[in-house]
C-alpha positions in Angstrom: -47.4 -39.4 -12.1 -47.7 -38.5 -15.8 -47.0 -42.0 -16.9 -49.6 -43.4 -14.5 -52.3 -41.0 -15.7 -51.5 -41.6 -19.3 -51.7 -45.4 -18.8 -55.0 -45.0 -16.9 -56.5 -42.8 -19.7 -55.4 -45.2 -22.4 -57.1 -48.0 -20.5 -60.3 -46.1 -20.2 -60.5 -44.8 -23.8 -59.4 -48.1 -25.3 -61.6 -50.1 -22.8 -58.6 -52.2 -21.7 -59.3 -53.3 -18.2 -55.9 -54.7 -17.6 -54.2 -51.5 -18.8 -56.2 -49.4 -16.3 -55.7 -52.0 -13.6 -51.9 -51.9 -14.2 -52.0 -48.1 -13.8 -53.7 -48.5 -10.4 -51.3 -51.2 -9.3 -48.3 -49.1 -10.2 -49.7 -46.1 -8.4 -50.4 -48.0 -5.3 -47.0 -49.8 -5.3 -45.1 -46.5 -5.7 -47.2 -45.0 -2.9 -46.0 -47.5 -0.3 -43.3 -46.2 2.0 -41.5 -49.6 2.0 -41.1 -49.3 -1.8 -40.2 -45.6 -1.9 -37.6 -46.0 0.8 -36.0 -48.9 -1.1 -35.9 -46.8 -4.3 -34.3 -43.8 -2.5 -31.8 -46.2 -0.9 -30.8 -47.4 -4.3 -29.9 -43.8 -5.3 -27.7 -43.5 -2.3 -26.3 -47.0 -1.9 -22.7 -46.2 -3.1 -22.1 -43.6 -0.4 -22.1 -43.3 3.4 -22.1 -40.4 5.7 -18.7 -39.8 7.4 -17.0 -37.1 9.5 -15.3 -34.1 7.9 -12.2 -35.0 9.9 -11.7 -38.1 7.7 -11.3 -36.0 4.6 -7.8 -35.4 3.2 -7.0 -31.8 2.7 -7.7 -30.4 -0.7 -7.2 -27.1 -2.5 -10.8 -26.2 -2.8 -14.3 -27.4 -1.7 -17.2 -27.0 -4.1 -20.7 -26.7 -2.8 -23.4 -27.3 -5.4 -26.6 -25.2 -5.5 -30.1 -26.6 -5.0 -30.9 -25.9 -1.3 -32.6 -22.4 -1.3 -36.1 -21.3 -2.3 -37.2 -17.7 -2.9 -40.2 -16.4 -0.9 -42.3 -13.3 -1.7 -42.7 -11.4 1.6 -44.6 -8.3 2.5 -41.7 -6.1 1.9 -39.7 -7.9 -0.7 -38.0 -11.3 -1.4 -36.8 -13.6 1.3 -34.7 -16.8 1.0 -35.3 -20.0 2.9 -33.4 -23.3 3.1 -34.8 -26.5 1.9 -33.9 -30.0 3.1 -30.5 -29.8 1.3 -29.1 -27.2 3.7 -26.6 -29.8 4.8 -24.6 -28.9 1.7 -23.6 -25.4 2.8 -23.2 -26.5 6.4 -20.8 -29.2 5.3 -18.9 -26.6 3.1 -18.6 -24.3 6.1 -17.4 -27.2 8.4 -14.8 -28.2 5.8 -13.3 -24.7 5.7 -13.3 -24.4 9.5 -11.6 -27.8 9.8 -8.9 -26.6 7.5 -9.6 -29.3 5.0 -9.7 -26.7 2.2 -8.7 -23.1 1.9 -11.3 -21.9 -0.7 -15.0 -22.6 -0.9 -16.5 -22.3 -4.4 -20.2 -21.6 -4.5 -22.2 -21.7 -7.7 -24.5 -18.9 -8.9 -27.4 -21.2 -9.6 -30.4 -19.5 -11.3 -33.0 -20.8 -13.6 -34.6 -18.6 -16.3 -37.9 -18.5 -14.3 -36.2 -17.8 -11.0 -36.5 -14.4 -9.2 -34.1 -12.8 -6.8 -30.3 -13.2 -6.6 -28.5 -16.3 -7.8 -28.3 -18.9 -5.0 -24.5 -18.7 -4.5 -24.7 -15.0 -3.6 -27.1 -15.8 -0.8 -25.0 -18.7 0.3 -21.9 -16.6 0.4 -23.5 -14.1 2.8 -24.7 -17.0 4.9 -21.2 -18.5 5.1 -19.7 -15.1 6.1 -22.4 -14.7 8.8 -21.2 -18.1 10.1 -17.6 -17.2 10.4 -16.1 -17.8 7.0 -13.9 -14.9 5.6 -14.9 -13.5 2.3 -11.4 -14.1 1.0 -12.1 -17.9 1.4 -15.2 -17.7 -0.8 -15.4 -17.6 -4.6 -18.5 -17.5 -6.9 -18.9 -18.9 -10.4 -20.8 -17.3 -13.2 -24.5 -18.0 -13.4 -25.4 -21.6 -14.0 -28.5 -23.7 -14.6 -27.6 -27.3 -14.0 -24.8 -29.6 -12.8 -23.2 -29.7 -16.2 -23.0 -25.8 -16.2 -21.6 -25.9 -12.6 -18.7 -28.3 -13.6 -17.8 -26.2 -16.7 -18.0 -22.9 -14.8 -15.7 -24.2 -12.0 -13.2 -25.5 -14.5 -13.1 -22.1 -16.1 -12.3 -20.5 -12.7 -9.4 -22.8 -11.9 -6.0 -22.0 -13.5 -5.4 -25.8 -14.0 -7.0 -29.1 -13.3 -4.1 -30.4 -11.3 -5.5 -29.2 -8.0 -7.6 -31.3 -5.7 -11.2 -30.7 -4.9 -13.8 -31.8 -2.4 -17.3 -32.0 -4.0 -20.3 -31.5 -1.7 -23.8 -32.4 -2.8 -26.7 -34.6 -1.8 -26.0 -38.3 -1.7 -28.6 -39.1 -4.3 -27.1 -36.5 -6.7 -23.4 -37.4 -6.2 -23.1 -40.1 -8.9 -24.4 -37.7 -11.5 -22.2 -34.9 -10.2 -19.1 -37.0 -10.1 -19.6 -38.1 -13.7 -19.8 -34.5 -15.1 -17.0 -33.2 -12.9 -14.6 -36.0 -13.8 -15.6 -35.5 -17.5 -14.1 -32.0 -17.1 -10.8 -33.5 -16.0 -11.2 -32.4 -12.4 -9.6 -34.4 -9.5 -12.7 -34.8 -7.2 -13.2 -36.3 -3.8 -16.9 -36.8 -3.0 -18.4 -35.7 0.3 -22.0 -36.7 0.2 -24.6 -35.2 2.6 -28.4 -34.7 2.8 -29.2 -38.5 2.9 -32.9 -39.1 2.3 -33.0 -42.6 3.6 -32.8 -42.6 7.4 -32.0 -45.4 9.8 -35.0 -47.1 11.3 -37.1 -50.2 11.6 -40.1 -51.3 9.6 -43.5 -50.7 11.1 -47.1 -51.4 9.9 -47.5 -47.9 8.4 -44.7 -48.7 5.8 -47.3 -50.9 4.1 -50.0 -48.3 3.7 -49.9 -45.9 0.7 -49.1 -42.2 1.3 -48.7 -39.1 -0.9 -45.3 -38.5 0.5 -44.1 -42.0 -0.5 -45.4 -41.5 -4.0 -43.5 -38.2 -4.2 -40.3 -39.9 -3.2 -40.8 -42.6 -5.9 -41.5 -39.9 -8.4 -38.2 -38.2 -7.3 -36.4 -41.6 -7.9 -37.7 -41.7 -11.5 -36.6 -38.2 -12.2 -33.1 -38.8 -10.9 -32.7 -42.0 -12.9 -33.7 -40.1 -16.1 -31.1 -37.5 -15.2 -28.4 -40.1 -14.8 -29.4 -41.8 -18.0 -29.1 -38.5 -19.8 -25.6 -37.8 -18.6 -24.6 -41.4 -19.3 -25.5 -40.9 -22.9 -24.0 -37.5 -23.1 -20.6 -38.5 -21.5 
């Protein structure tokens, strides 16, 4: 959005019709569901959803944060799941299926966040859903994927153990890069796929705000991947 607005303003102030027209064309193209669905599919193209039963047993399962939002209620703070709730559900299923003995949750918390770190809420949720507290461990507070990988390495006595990594499919390539950089033996278990199965219809060729939001999401994720590619 910022790039489109900047291009449009430059076109207006410099009186460049083609520059302004290019901004409008980019905006319209990225607002088409057929385009945004393709872009999201590109983020997820290296992974497919599969049953927990197909996983080989590992020492631990790591569930990355990024699925909870804090809500201000009448009598205090509440916590609600976002779309990525599949992450914690997968972690619970993996423990219940005896594919790992320990679930590591990360205490994700940004400087501007309020309430408890995400992992603490998720631990309570897992316990309420039948997971014993002795099968759950929490990292120190972390702010991003890089922090999560480093914190988990700090917790483990060695990097010789095996690990199942649970996160959203679009986020998995970036997560795998930083975890493997820490020398961890990781098996990916992608969930929270954004591109669903379905056929094209006429509405896919009409601009929508939701489609533009997904295209914007694609750009942000690509920037994140580029950053970690340069860092590691």
